[in-house]
C-alpha positions in Angstrom: -59.8 -30.0 3.9 -59.6 -26.4 2.7 -58.0 -24.2 5.3 -60.5 -21.7 6.7 -59.6 -18.3 7.7 -58.9 -17.9 11.4 -61.0 -15.2 13.0 -60.0 -15.7 16.7 -63.6 -16.8 17.5 -63.1 -20.5 17.3 -62.0 -23.0 19.8 -60.9 -26.6 19.5 -64.2 -27.9 20.7 -66.0 -26.3 17.9 -64.5 -28.8 15.4 -65.8 -31.9 14.6 -64.0 -35.3 15.6 -62.9 -35.9 11.9 -61.7 -32.1 11.6 -59.7 -32.2 15.1 -57.9 -35.7 14.0 -57.1 -34.2 10.6 -55.5 -30.9 12.0 -53.5 -32.8 14.7 -52.0 -35.0 12.3 -50.5 -32.3 10.1 -46.8 -31.4 10.2 -45.6 -29.7 13.6 -44.0 -26.2 13.6 -41.5 -25.1 16.2 -42.3 -22.3 18.5 -39.5 -20.8 20.7 -40.2 -19.0 23.9 -37.1 -18.0 25.7 -34.9 -21.2 25.9 -38.1 -23.5 25.3 -39.0 -24.9 22.3 -42.5 -26.3 21.6 -43.9 -28.4 18.6 -47.4 -27.8 17.6 -49.2 -28.9 14.7 -49.4 -26.5 12.0 -53.0 -26.6 11.1 -54.1 -26.7 14.7 -52.6 -23.5 15.8 -53.2 -21.9 12.3 -56.9 -22.7 12.2 -57.5 -21.3 15.7 -55.0 -18.4 16.0 -55.0 -15.7 13.5 -51.4 -14.6 14.0 -50.1 -17.7 13.6 -52.0 -18.3 10.3 -50.6 -15.2 9.0 -47.0 -16.0 10.2 -46.9 -19.7 8.6 -49.3 -19.0 5.5 -48.6 -15.4 4.6 -45.5 -15.6 2.6 -43.1 -15.0 5.6 -39.9 -17.0 6.2 -41.5 -18.5 9.1 -43.8 -20.5 6.7 -40.6 -21.8 4.8 -38.5 -22.9 8.0 -41.7 -23.9 9.9 -40.5 -22.1 13.1 -41.2 -19.0 14.8 -39.4 -17.1 17.8 -41.7 -15.5 20.2 -39.4 -14.6 22.9 -39.6 -11.0 22.4 -43.5 -10.9 22.5 -44.8 -13.8 24.7 -44.5 -12.9 28.4 -43.0 -16.3 29.6 -43.4 -19.9 29.3 -46.0 -20.5 32.1 -48.3 -18.2 30.2 -47.7 -19.7 26.8 -48.1 -23.4 28.2 -51.5 -22.5 29.7 -52.2 -21.1 26.3 -51.3 -24.5 24.8 -53.5 -26.2 27.1 -56.7 -24.1 25.7 -55.6 -24.7 22.2 -55.7 -28.5 22.7 -58.5 -28.7 25.0 -60.6 -25.6 24.5 -60.4 -24.0 27.8 -57.2 -22.6 29.8 -55.6 -24.8 32.5 -56.0 -22.2 35.4 -55.2 -23.4 38.8 -56.7 -21.2 41.5 -54.2 -22.5 44.2 -51.2 -21.0 42.0 -49.5 -18.0 43.8 -48.5 -16.4 40.5 -51.8 -14.4 39.5 -49.3 -12.6 37.0 -49.4 -15.6 34.7 -53.1 -15.3 34.4 -52.7 -11.7 33.3 -50.0 -12.5 30.9 -52.1 -15.0 29.3 -55.0 -12.4 28.8 -52.3 -10.2 27.4 -51.3 -12.7 24.9 -55.0 -13.5 24.3 -55.6 -9.9 23.4 -52.4 -9.7 21.2 -53.5 -12.5 19.1 -57.4 -11.4 19.0 -58.4 -14.7 20.7 -61.7 -13.3 22.2 -63.2 -16.5 23.6 -59.9 -17.3 25.4 -60.1 -13.6 26.9 -63.6 -14.3 28.0 -62.7 -17.7 29.5 -60.0 -16.3 31.7 -62.2 -13.5 33.3 -65.0 -15.9 34.0 -62.6 -18.7 35.5 -60.8 -16.1 37.6 -63.9 -14.5 38.8 -65.4 -17.7 39.8 -62.3 -19.3 41.5 -60.6 -16.4 43.1 -63.2 -14.8 45.0 -63.5 -17.6 47.2 -60.1 -18.0 48.3 -59.3 -17.7 52.1 -57.7 -15.8 53.8 -58.5 -12.9 51.4 -55.3 -11.1 52.1 -53.3 -14.0 50.6 -55.1 -13.9 47.2 -55.0 -9.7 47.3 -51.3 -10.0 47.6 -51.2 -12.1 44.4 -53.2 -9.8 42.5 -51.5 -6.6 43.7 -48.0 -8.0 43.0 -49.1 -8.9 39.6 -50.7 -5.5 38.9 -47.3 -3.8 40.0 -45.9 -5.5 37.1 -48.6 -5.7 34.4 -50.7 -2.6 35.0 -49.4 -0.4 32.2 -50.0 -3.3 29.8 -53.6 -3.8 30.9 -54.8 -0.5 31.6 -56.1 -0.2 28.1 -58.1 -3.6 28.3 -61.2 -2.5 29.7 -62.8 -5.8 30.7 -59.5 -7.1 32.3 -59.0 -3.7 34.2 -62.4 -4.0 35.5 -62.1 -7.4 37.0 -58.6 -6.4 38.5 -59.9 -3.5 40.1 -63.4 -5.0 41.2 -61.6 -7.9 42.6 -58.8 -5.9 44.6 -61.7 -3.8 46.2 -63.8 -6.7 47.2 -60.4 -8.6 48.7 -59.5 -5.3 50.4 -63.2 -4.9 51.8 -63.0 -8.6 53.2 -59.4 -8.0 54.9 -59.6 -7.2 58.6 -57.3 -4.4 60.1 -55.0 -7.1 61.7 -54.2 -8.6 58.3 -51.5 -5.9 57.6 -49.3 -7.9 55.4 -51.5 -7.0 52.4 -51.0 -3.2 52.9 -47.4 -3.1 51.7 -47.7 -4.9 48.4 -51.0 -2.7 47.7 -49.2 0.5 48.8 -46.3 -0.3 46.4 -48.7 -1.2 43.5 -50.4 2.1 44.0 -47.2 4.3 44.2 -45.8 2.7 41.0 -49.2 3.0 39.1 -51.1 6.4 39.8 -54.2 5.4 37.7 -54.6 2.2 39.5 -54.1 4.1 42.9 -56.8 6.7 42.2 -59.5 4.0 40.9 -58.7 2.0 44.1 -58.7 4.9 46.4 -62.3 6.0 45.0 -63.7 2.5 44.9 -62.4 1.3 48.2 -63.7 4.4 50.0 -67.2 3.0 49.2 -66.3 -0.5 50.4 -64.3 -0.4 53.3 -65.5 -0.9 57.0 -65.8 2.3 58.8 -62.9 1.2 61.1 -60.6 1.0 58.1 -61.3 4.1 56.3 -60.4 7.7 56.6 -62.9 10.3 55.5 -63.4 10.1 51.9 -60.5 7.2 51.4 -59.3 4.1 52.6 -56.5 4.0 55.5 -53.9 2.3 53.3 -53.9 5.3 50.8 -53.1 7.9 53.5 -49.3 7.5 53.2 -49.6 7.5 49.4 -51.7 10.8 48.9 -50.0 12.9 51.8 
């Protein structure tokens, strides 16, 4: 079977049964992420991901030794393992019960780095559908803002992901009650460390929060940040 050029628009479910059987039977390559080493059929990953097609078929040493070290570019094994689930199944294995929202953001950053448009869209769709219903809202808000505190500089240029994070944060804050104070500390820290995030949240939340939680023109949790 001739090898097609990977464009980033394909998922494994777009393949026929015959194509899938063929590409999963091709020789395996080793992919190192930190101390972990994963083995993946070469034509499975190269038919789906343009980055790996270039690495293994572009005349580089990785194509000769059939190994590649991503330790400096991939943000951790959990995100890469979610990527592998998507690679084999056509959908990311996201678990809304997980407390580590940062893994999902890192998966999106990987998808953007490798130009995987369908994976990027899938992450937003799944997170939007699953996380909005989590109760109590302040626990989910903590997951998001703790991740933002780490990832915001990397995601602020990604319009779709940034819009989702901002919208979700504002909606979660609007559902929190004043008594649920634990969410304020992490949110204030994320705002203090990321001024652009703080400004956008302040403007948005001033229109969403109940009257008993907001100062004139700004949410109460922003008072300490802006004074």
